[in-house]
N, C-alpha and C positions, 0 to 999 in steps of 0.2 A: 150946349145942347142944339141939335139941328135935325129937324125932320124934313126929309126931302119930298119932292113931288111924287106923284103916282108911280108905283113900283120901285120907289126909292127906299133906302135904308137910312136910319139914324146912326150917328157914330157913338153914341153914349154906350159905355161898358155895361154889359148884362142885359141891355134892352135893345132889341132889334125891331124897329117899327116899320111896318110896311102899310103903305095906303093902296088899298085895292079898289079899282073901279068896278062898279056893277050898274051898268045902264047909266042913268044919271046920277047915281050916288057914289059916294067915296066913303069907305069904311076902314078905319085904322085897326091894326092888330098888332100886338106885341109878342115877342119871343116868350116873354115871362107868362103869357096866358091872357093878359088884359086885352080886351077889345072895346072899342067905342061903337056907338049907334052910327048906321049908315046916315050920311048928311048929303044934301045936295050942294051945300056950301064947302068947297074945297079948303078955304081958309079956316073955317070953323073946325073941320076935321083935323087940320095940321095943328091948330092951336090946342085943341084937346089932347092930341098925341104928344105934343111938346110938354103940356101940363102933366101928363102921366109920367114921362120920363124925368121931369124936374122934381116930382114928388117921389117917385120910385127909387 
């Protein structure tokens, strides 16, 4: 499982995660409808997205 940097996409089947920048925040969104809270910490946003894909 891999979640790439801003505007990147994961390679997990069935889940396309995009990290979107909104000012100083990064918000993860998945093609399945899941979304995480906007975070100032990019590593935390990536970790949360990776955890979602691993469970999903």
